[in-house]
Legacy VTK file of the C-alpha trace (Angstrom):
# vtk DataFile Version 3.0
C-alpha trace
ASCII
DATASET POLYDATA
POINTS 554 float
-39.314 -150.582 -10.131
-37.789 -154.740 -9.261
-39.186 -157.816 -10.431
-37.944 -160.580 -7.723
-40.369 -163.996 -8.693
-42.359 -164.755 -11.567
-45.476 -167.295 -12.334
-46.935 -168.231 -15.761
-51.101 -168.878 -14.542
-51.968 -171.816 -16.386
-53.949 -174.378 -13.669
-54.739 -175.272 -10.818
-50.505 -175.553 -9.376
-50.305 -172.247 -10.267
-52.589 -171.275 -8.140
-50.954 -173.175 -5.709
-47.025 -171.341 -6.019
-48.889 -167.593 -5.615
-50.381 -167.736 -2.953
-46.926 -169.467 -1.659
-44.729 -167.349 -2.955
-47.012 -164.341 -1.991
-46.782 -165.682 1.524
-42.921 -165.816 1.952
-42.191 -162.762 -0.059
-44.433 -161.275 2.594
-42.298 -163.058 5.267
-38.745 -162.322 4.060
-39.788 -158.650 3.928
-40.834 -158.759 8.048
-44.556 -157.807 6.892
-47.494 -159.499 9.866
-48.293 -163.408 9.226
-51.786 -161.383 9.277
-50.313 -159.408 6.781
-49.199 -161.790 4.946
-52.149 -164.155 5.195
-54.530 -161.464 3.527
-51.794 -160.425 0.555
-51.308 -163.486 -0.142
-54.961 -163.921 -0.538
-56.590 -160.958 -2.026
-53.018 -162.636 -4.663
-54.759 -165.711 -5.054
-57.901 -164.789 -5.130
-56.574 -162.212 -8.415
-54.921 -165.925 -9.576
-58.418 -168.132 -9.094
-60.167 -165.692 -11.751
-57.324 -166.002 -14.719
-57.043 -170.275 -14.481
-59.331 -172.154 -16.174
-60.449 -169.656 -18.793
-57.573 -170.896 -21.427
-56.910 -166.898 -21.972
-53.222 -167.033 -23.759
-51.602 -165.587 -21.667
-52.087 -164.435 -18.066
-49.170 -164.207 -15.375
-48.565 -162.826 -12.282
-44.947 -161.210 -11.623
-44.329 -160.030 -7.416
-41.863 -156.763 -6.742
-40.266 -154.426 -4.827
-41.055 -150.819 -5.483
-38.935 -147.705 -4.029
-40.801 -145.074 -3.018
-39.590 -141.305 -2.159
-37.318 -140.740 1.328
-36.708 -145.000 0.294
-39.600 -146.810 1.784
-40.480 -149.818 -0.147
-44.211 -151.491 -1.103
-45.302 -154.790 -1.907
-46.117 -155.228 -5.064
-48.123 -158.169 -7.365
-48.735 -157.445 -10.819
-51.496 -160.229 -12.491
-51.966 -159.672 -16.101
-54.215 -161.011 -18.765
-55.257 -160.479 -22.661
-58.562 -160.747 -21.546
-61.197 -158.214 -19.480
-61.768 -160.850 -17.085
-63.074 -157.950 -13.697
-65.906 -157.820 -15.771
-67.168 -161.061 -15.039
-65.152 -161.520 -12.400
-66.464 -158.427 -9.991
-66.907 -160.668 -6.564
-64.097 -161.993 -6.434
-62.365 -158.346 -7.175
-65.066 -156.367 -4.485
-63.298 -159.703 -1.439
-59.143 -158.885 -3.115
-60.353 -154.674 -1.892
-60.858 -155.807 1.151
-58.212 -157.938 1.947
-55.565 -155.446 0.478
-54.826 -151.258 1.049
-54.650 -150.496 -2.529
-55.921 -152.065 -6.534
-56.030 -150.970 -9.078
-57.260 -152.049 -12.110
-54.904 -151.176 -15.731
-57.367 -151.672 -18.687
-55.555 -151.011 -22.551
-55.984 -152.368 -25.955
-54.850 -155.757 -24.959
-53.789 -156.214 -21.989
-55.870 -156.117 -17.831
-53.327 -155.818 -15.039
-54.512 -155.666 -11.829
-51.699 -154.092 -9.366
-52.429 -154.644 -5.470
-49.832 -152.808 -3.742
-48.770 -153.047 0.518
-46.550 -151.213 2.231
-43.484 -152.098 3.782
-42.654 -151.345 7.657
-39.093 -150.613 8.009
-38.516 -150.806 4.570
-35.564 -148.807 5.706
-33.921 -152.359 6.099
-34.448 -153.680 3.252
-31.386 -152.895 1.092
-29.999 -153.880 -3.012
-28.252 -156.388 -0.870
-31.443 -157.948 0.386
-33.723 -158.136 -2.581
-30.748 -159.586 -4.279
-30.853 -162.350 -2.096
-34.925 -162.297 -2.179
-34.256 -162.770 -6.034
-31.388 -165.661 -4.882
-34.436 -167.346 -2.923
-36.373 -168.260 -5.481
-34.600 -169.638 -7.453
-32.855 -172.022 -5.379
-36.470 -172.266 -3.328
-36.916 -176.267 -2.989
-39.983 -177.523 -5.334
-43.269 -177.506 -3.606
-44.539 -180.900 -5.775
-42.648 -183.181 -9.175
-45.223 -180.752 -11.212
-42.892 -177.523 -10.094
-39.675 -179.255 -9.983
-40.580 -180.545 -14.305
-41.937 -177.342 -14.664
-38.707 -175.940 -13.946
-36.084 -178.115 -16.199
-38.264 -177.144 -19.210
-38.259 -173.498 -18.794
-34.156 -174.307 -18.240
-34.720 -176.184 -21.420
-36.359 -174.108 -23.581
-33.447 -171.422 -23.077
-30.936 -173.760 -24.092
-32.900 -174.759 -27.069
-32.743 -170.810 -27.886
-29.509 -170.595 -27.017
-28.935 -173.441 -29.889
-31.334 -171.951 -32.050
-29.522 -169.041 -32.019
-25.857 -170.422 -32.935
-27.380 -171.662 -35.897
-28.960 -169.296 -36.946
-25.852 -167.192 -36.776
-23.609 -170.032 -38.039
-25.792 -170.019 -41.439
-25.753 -166.360 -40.919
-21.502 -166.796 -40.970
-21.927 -169.354 -44.571
-23.695 -167.283 -46.489
-21.232 -164.620 -45.416
-18.404 -166.392 -47.177
-17.653 -166.269 -51.081
-17.312 -170.167 -51.825
-20.340 -172.616 -51.373
-20.420 -174.014 -48.655
-22.460 -177.836 -47.430
-22.677 -180.462 -44.592
-23.162 -184.148 -45.865
-23.800 -186.954 -43.621
-21.519 -189.532 -42.770
-21.885 -191.388 -46.108
-22.114 -187.850 -47.966
-25.580 -186.897 -48.924
-26.053 -183.206 -48.157
-27.920 -182.052 -44.783
-27.618 -178.539 -45.815
-25.861 -176.060 -48.242
-25.953 -172.243 -48.378
-27.063 -169.434 -50.438
-24.360 -169.597 -52.770
-24.290 -173.060 -53.283
-28.445 -173.211 -53.802
-28.037 -170.296 -56.072
-25.398 -171.985 -58.256
-26.993 -175.763 -59.038
-30.896 -173.745 -59.205
-31.590 -175.536 -55.846
-34.302 -174.089 -54.105
-34.236 -176.409 -51.095
-31.965 -179.251 -49.640
-33.908 -182.030 -48.207
-31.167 -183.767 -45.768
-30.252 -187.021 -46.730
-31.523 -187.016 -50.947
-28.441 -185.586 -52.487
-25.178 -187.157 -52.662
-22.922 -184.351 -53.235
-20.758 -186.394 -56.124
-23.780 -186.014 -57.663
-22.902 -182.494 -58.613
-20.086 -183.320 -59.885
-19.785 -183.149 -64.137
-20.456 -186.786 -65.768
-16.895 -186.247 -67.359
-14.957 -186.136 -63.682
-17.987 -188.282 -61.536
-16.237 -191.732 -61.920
-12.369 -190.420 -60.565
-13.769 -188.185 -58.425
-16.550 -190.888 -56.783
-13.399 -193.418 -56.920
-11.092 -190.934 -54.753
-14.186 -190.089 -52.587
-14.591 -193.990 -51.690
-10.759 -193.922 -50.946
-11.101 -191.111 -48.028
-14.715 -191.952 -46.417
-12.469 -195.923 -45.780
-9.100 -193.505 -44.264
-11.219 -191.803 -42.417
-9.317 -188.713 -44.041
-9.572 -185.679 -45.646
-10.595 -185.031 -48.821
-9.766 -182.742 -51.598
-9.856 -182.596 -55.192
-10.857 -180.239 -58.292
-13.563 -180.847 -60.349
-16.154 -179.593 -63.134
-19.144 -178.433 -61.658
-21.574 -177.771 -64.007
-24.401 -174.860 -63.350
-28.352 -176.246 -64.308
-29.473 -174.773 -67.423
-25.783 -173.812 -68.680
-23.495 -175.421 -70.604
-20.469 -174.586 -69.235
-18.454 -176.506 -66.640
-16.593 -174.853 -63.936
-13.232 -176.037 -62.681
-13.444 -176.132 -59.471
-11.024 -176.977 -56.038
-13.610 -179.257 -53.656
-12.483 -179.553 -49.932
-14.284 -181.931 -47.521
-13.961 -181.720 -43.794
-14.362 -185.153 -41.793
-16.314 -184.105 -38.594
-15.497 -186.621 -35.659
-17.251 -188.060 -32.241
-15.450 -188.288 -29.591
-15.054 -191.823 -30.002
-13.483 -191.175 -33.249
-16.197 -191.353 -36.164
-17.117 -189.789 -38.715
-20.220 -187.855 -37.939
-20.526 -185.427 -40.913
-17.871 -183.557 -43.570
-17.857 -179.610 -44.013
-17.211 -179.372 -47.832
-16.320 -176.355 -49.918
-16.702 -175.946 -52.976
-14.232 -173.093 -54.311
-14.522 -171.484 -58.008
-10.502 -172.092 -59.845
-11.844 -172.030 -63.363
-9.455 -169.243 -63.957
-6.446 -170.577 -62.607
-6.917 -173.647 -64.578
-7.615 -172.080 -67.810
-4.304 -170.816 -67.775
-2.811 -174.198 -66.871
-4.369 -175.789 -69.973
-3.380 -172.903 -72.221
0.262 -172.832 -70.962
0.434 -176.429 -71.833
-1.204 -177.038 -74.880
-1.040 -173.745 -76.638
1.587 -173.870 -79.100
1.989 -170.404 -79.971
1.747 -168.931 -76.470
5.867 -169.425 -77.242
5.993 -166.513 -79.853
4.847 -163.908 -77.389
6.793 -165.415 -74.318
9.127 -162.475 -74.786
6.083 -160.357 -73.922
4.140 -162.660 -71.144
7.769 -161.561 -69.084
6.273 -157.494 -69.257
3.668 -158.755 -67.228
5.203 -161.014 -65.090
4.680 -158.524 -62.198
1.286 -157.627 -62.314
0.930 -162.158 -62.557
3.021 -162.350 -59.648
0.506 -159.862 -57.652
-1.849 -162.109 -58.599
-0.900 -164.843 -57.490
0.268 -163.774 -54.040
-3.303 -161.437 -53.636
-4.468 -165.594 -54.726
-2.284 -167.519 -52.488
-3.212 -164.908 -49.027
-7.134 -165.399 -50.420
-6.197 -169.646 -50.557
-4.863 -169.269 -47.262
-7.575 -167.273 -45.449
-10.231 -169.216 -47.277
-8.367 -172.857 -45.314
-8.278 -171.040 -42.018
-11.846 -170.381 -41.983
-12.972 -174.027 -43.534
-10.521 -174.865 -40.372
-12.720 -172.599 -38.058
-15.936 -174.308 -38.815
-14.538 -177.743 -38.631
-12.448 -177.130 -36.157
-13.368 -174.813 -33.532
-17.078 -173.841 -34.391
-17.910 -177.879 -34.225
-16.293 -178.057 -30.819
-18.577 -176.190 -28.944
-21.615 -177.430 -30.980
-20.126 -180.527 -30.402
-19.903 -180.944 -26.920
-23.473 -179.093 -26.587
-24.946 -182.296 -28.256
-22.562 -184.637 -25.859
-24.666 -182.797 -22.951
-27.847 -182.586 -24.115
-28.009 -186.630 -24.376
-25.717 -187.264 -20.985
-28.445 -184.526 -19.651
-31.839 -186.150 -21.205
-30.415 -189.584 -19.260
-29.875 -188.093 -15.806
-33.045 -186.076 -16.113
-33.802 -187.404 -12.437
-31.021 -185.966 -10.734
-30.959 -182.677 -10.050
-26.762 -182.618 -9.143
-25.774 -183.786 -12.743
-28.578 -181.674 -14.545
-27.252 -178.278 -12.745
-23.961 -179.483 -13.735
-24.686 -180.261 -17.973
-26.605 -176.904 -18.128
-23.233 -174.720 -16.655
-21.945 -176.093 -19.618
-24.072 -176.467 -22.134
-25.022 -172.472 -21.751
-21.310 -172.444 -21.466
-20.602 -174.432 -24.791
-23.592 -172.681 -26.103
-21.635 -168.520 -25.094
-18.121 -169.847 -26.026
-19.536 -170.607 -29.864
-21.493 -167.229 -29.971
-18.687 -165.671 -29.318
-16.674 -167.585 -32.019
-19.022 -167.154 -34.809
-19.380 -162.935 -33.885
-15.889 -163.186 -33.752
-15.873 -164.440 -37.020
-18.373 -162.775 -38.105
-16.149 -159.711 -38.013
-12.606 -160.823 -39.331
-14.883 -162.088 -42.492
-16.920 -158.544 -42.436
-13.007 -156.456 -42.816
-11.790 -158.841 -45.053
-15.002 -157.737 -47.455
-14.962 -154.150 -46.556
-11.299 -152.681 -47.795
-12.855 -149.959 -49.368
-11.792 -147.562 -50.721
-12.807 -144.907 -47.914
-9.025 -143.803 -47.576
-9.380 -140.578 -45.961
-6.907 -138.146 -43.948
-7.028 -139.670 -40.834
-5.731 -137.857 -37.436
-3.889 -140.855 -35.814
-3.564 -138.160 -32.135
-8.042 -137.827 -32.546
-7.901 -142.054 -33.173
-5.690 -142.669 -30.045
-7.882 -139.814 -27.728
-11.098 -141.904 -29.194
-9.502 -145.328 -28.085
-8.916 -144.296 -24.495
-11.991 -142.463 -23.734
-13.903 -145.418 -25.065
-11.572 -147.840 -22.667
-11.399 -145.035 -20.115
-13.856 -147.364 -17.396
-10.922 -150.534 -18.056
-7.501 -147.899 -17.437
-9.048 -146.440 -14.746
-9.806 -150.690 -12.992
-6.323 -151.568 -14.088
-4.722 -148.174 -12.755
-2.933 -148.184 -16.715
-0.325 -145.437 -18.066
-0.724 -144.947 -21.541
1.974 -142.212 -23.066
2.413 -141.873 -26.618
4.354 -138.594 -28.480
1.696 -136.325 -31.269
0.906 -138.774 -34.310
1.290 -137.553 -37.321
-2.343 -137.697 -40.106
-2.067 -140.338 -42.499
-4.152 -141.344 -45.523
-6.121 -144.174 -44.094
-9.369 -146.035 -43.648
-10.146 -144.639 -40.339
-12.716 -147.096 -38.507
-10.154 -150.096 -39.105
-7.323 -148.214 -37.603
-9.625 -147.055 -34.418
-9.899 -151.648 -34.556
-5.584 -151.690 -34.512
-5.227 -149.107 -31.529
-8.375 -150.454 -29.459
-6.215 -153.935 -30.124
-3.009 -152.932 -29.488
-3.747 -151.118 -26.475
-6.594 -153.521 -25.122
-3.663 -156.551 -25.227
-0.850 -154.635 -23.895
-3.551 -154.049 -20.614
-5.168 -157.402 -20.388
-2.079 -159.320 -20.593
-0.353 -157.435 -17.547
0.628 -158.811 -13.738
2.019 -155.356 -12.454
-0.124 -152.356 -13.206
0.038 -152.157 -17.252
2.461 -149.212 -18.875
2.259 -148.585 -22.581
3.825 -146.334 -24.492
3.478 -145.565 -28.011
5.810 -143.898 -30.853
6.490 -142.902 -34.179
9.004 -142.275 -36.824
9.157 -141.260 -40.573
11.159 -144.085 -41.872
13.935 -143.715 -44.001
13.736 -145.123 -47.370
16.679 -147.189 -46.828
14.763 -149.015 -44.462
11.614 -148.482 -46.804
13.559 -150.774 -49.479
14.605 -153.681 -47.346
10.957 -154.714 -47.318
10.070 -156.251 -50.537
5.911 -155.828 -49.510
6.645 -151.402 -49.364
6.579 -149.877 -52.697
10.536 -148.537 -52.845
9.439 -144.780 -53.197
6.773 -144.762 -50.748
6.588 -142.477 -48.143
6.055 -144.723 -44.450
5.772 -144.033 -40.784
6.404 -146.797 -38.431
4.627 -146.696 -34.375
6.197 -148.875 -31.719
3.769 -150.226 -29.350
5.366 -150.895 -26.643
4.613 -152.920 -22.837
5.281 -154.407 -19.494
3.280 -157.281 -20.031
3.924 -160.856 -19.580
5.475 -161.369 -23.069
6.049 -164.458 -25.052
9.053 -166.468 -26.671
9.968 -164.808 -29.716
9.445 -167.962 -31.740
5.630 -167.395 -31.558
6.097 -164.066 -32.632
4.017 -165.135 -36.476
1.922 -167.728 -34.768
-0.166 -164.692 -32.900
-1.257 -163.551 -36.284
-3.252 -165.736 -37.222
-7.123 -166.557 -36.572
-7.999 -167.868 -33.215
-4.322 -168.758 -32.315
-3.395 -167.775 -28.889
-0.761 -168.259 -26.676
-2.512 -168.010 -23.127
-4.523 -170.339 -21.380
-8.466 -169.060 -22.108
-9.875 -169.756 -18.959
-6.832 -167.537 -17.521
-7.071 -164.684 -19.948
-10.257 -164.311 -21.859
-11.387 -163.603 -25.272
-11.133 -165.888 -28.755
-7.742 -165.236 -30.577
-9.019 -163.615 -32.843
-7.740 -159.244 -32.081
-4.144 -159.438 -33.772
-6.100 -161.791 -36.151
-8.066 -158.966 -37.128
-5.180 -156.173 -36.301
-3.067 -158.004 -39.477
-5.225 -158.021 -42.387
-5.938 -154.233 -41.152
-2.531 -153.214 -41.424
-2.638 -155.975 -44.715
-5.470 -153.196 -46.124
-3.352 -150.481 -45.430
-0.675 -151.756 -47.918
1.560 -151.898 -44.606
3.635 -154.357 -42.089
3.181 -155.144 -38.455
5.805 -157.410 -36.679
6.736 -158.493 -32.737
9.399 -158.321 -30.525
8.667 -160.014 -27.310
10.358 -161.984 -24.451
8.287 -163.852 -21.423
8.237 -161.464 -18.281
9.990 -158.939 -20.224
7.290 -156.664 -22.079
5.811 -156.875 -25.677
6.783 -154.407 -28.552
4.372 -154.086 -31.989
6.023 -152.588 -34.338
3.849 -151.252 -36.894
4.562 -149.570 -40.511
1.939 -147.846 -42.738
1.663 -145.454 -45.822
0.968 -142.157 -45.068
-0.012 -141.313 -48.940
LINES 1 555
554 0 1 2 3 4 5 6 7 8 9 10 11 12 13 14 15 16 17 18 19 20 21 22 23 24 25 26 27 28 29 30 31 32 33 34 35 36 37 38 39 40 41 42 43 44 45 46 47 48 49 50 51 52 53 54 55 56 57 58 59 60 61 62 63 64 65 66 67 68 69 70 71 72 73 74 75 76 77 78 79 80 81 82 83 84 85 86 87 88 89 90 91 92 93 94 95 96 97 98 99 100 101 102 103 104 105 106 107 108 109 110 111 112 113 114 115 116 117 118 119 120 121 122 123 124 125 126 127 128 129 130 131 132 133 134 135 136 137 138 139 140 141 142 143 144 145 146 147 148 149 150 151 152 153 154 155 156 157 158 159 160 161 162 163 164 165 166 167 168 169 170 171 172 173 174 175 176 177 178 179 180 181 182 183 184 185 186 187 188 189 190 191 192 193 194 195 196 197 198 199 200 201 202 203 204 205 206 207 208 209 210 211 212 213 214 215 216 217 218 219 220 221 222 223 224 225 226 227 228 229 230 231 232 233 234 235 236 237 238 239 240 241 242 243 244 245 246 247 248 249 250 251 252 253 254 255 256 257 258 259 260 261 262 263 264 265 266 267 268 269 270 271 272 273 274 275 276 277 278 279 280 281 282 283 284 285 286 287 288 289 290 291 292 293 294 295 296 297 298 299 300 301 302 303 304 305 306 307 308 309 310 311 312 313 314 315 316 317 318 319 320 321 322 323 324 325 326 327 328 329 330 331 332 333 334 335 336 337 338 339 340 341 342 343 344 345 346 347 348 349 350 351 352 353 354 355 356 357 358 359 360 361 362 363 364 365 366 367 368 369 370 371 372 373 374 375 376 377 378 379 380 381 382 383 384 385 386 387 388 389 390 391 392 393 394 395 396 397 398 399 400 401 402 403 404 405 406 407 408 409 410 411 412 413 414 415 416 417 418 419 420 421 422 423 424 425 426 427 428 429 430 431 432 433 434 435 436 437 438 439 440 441 442 443 444 445 446 447 448 449 450 451 452 453 454 455 456 457 458 459 460 461 462 463 464 465 466 467 468 469 470 471 472 473 474 475 476 477 478 479 480 481 482 483 484 485 486 487 488 489 490 491 492 493 494 495 496 497 498 499 500 501 502 503 504 505 506 507 508 509 510 511 512 513 514 515 516 517 518 519 520 521 522 523 524 525 526 527 528 529 530 531 532 533 534 535 536 537 538 539 540 541 542 543 544 545 546 547 548 549 550 551 552 553
């Protein structure tokens, strides 16, 4: 049974709508005027019983049902959360005389009346015509200003729900990231703080506009921080500093890196700030110790023995800081941009509420921005979870089975694009199977997406000689490695952009021409890093692209 149009029965105007739309759908189905009138009158009679009794919910749904031998029938479903039929028996008897079939279904909290009318020559009503019926009622001219206002309100409610969903996903993202994150108004007063921040300062809730972020800084550093913060406000520039933050009920104040990025409107005015507190206490203690502790000179030789491990930790720390800077950029730019559009077009919608054409245009732009923001948040969450879940779940993984799994899941798009995937037999390695699946999926998907002819992807594999392994400082000099090469015949790109494409949300092509958020190759880089391998690329415009993936066997 296919729903054509639904009407919520709240007042007398809805009674008029139920009669008019029942009549119109019967007309579209080719029923005679007498049958149209009888069916619409029966529907109106039951609808009248549902209006005025202040039911919590009552509605009319007009549908087309397919019977055996492809015959069709017109169906009206009237539902209420009350046993109204016991109090309106006369109206129901009258409706039964007007239509072919009337059935009443009583459930625990719902009473449903079903009226049906068989459609003659129903073989002419195919899927295309049914879709045309649905489209007709979507674009149907309003019966009155009330009907138009109701449509607008429904559209605004839908936009409001999408905005709430986007805000919920945004907050979920901030709770996932392992750092204190907050937003502040133009004057620096907190409007939001994530769980990490509230736990650190023992704040049950943050009331917007009540707490200035600088008040969270330890009294010893507060004066200097306020001075620098005032300069940043005057210059409207990003703010970055180091200061101690004191936990509530604790005597110890820990060093943190403080970053605040301005969020500006179309007039280049700051409307809010996005801020981060990152714990750097360990690094700060090392710095202070190296400066002040004279005794360290006597053990300098001993420290040299640990230099290798220290450099490794510094490398990991720099890598982590780089990821945090990327997340900060995303929060202040990529995620703020669609949110700014939603706010701007919502204001324009309010100003031009009576202009139907403009309202429709603004609604479409709001919907598009909401969908883009949801996609961005979803992809960032996936990236964040991948960063957190570099768990030690390494196991024996057959790469050929991983490839076959990916090809099976992409079967439809491979057939649609008439893509050809040629591969040698791939080896077994020790790896994280689900992440290797994501790696293969993203590289194959890119090869198919960025092509102007029938995509051809060749996957080759070889053992990496020890002499080549030792040419890469990032690899273990005596380790065993394989090199996978993914070569396609796609559109390619300038080799100068080879390193940029692995940056999160970095795109070389228009998002209007090629869909996606630009996170696929950043995920590939993260997965290869989790496996302690390397990934690189060579390409040329119009001559295809080759991705080189080096992975350890054990």
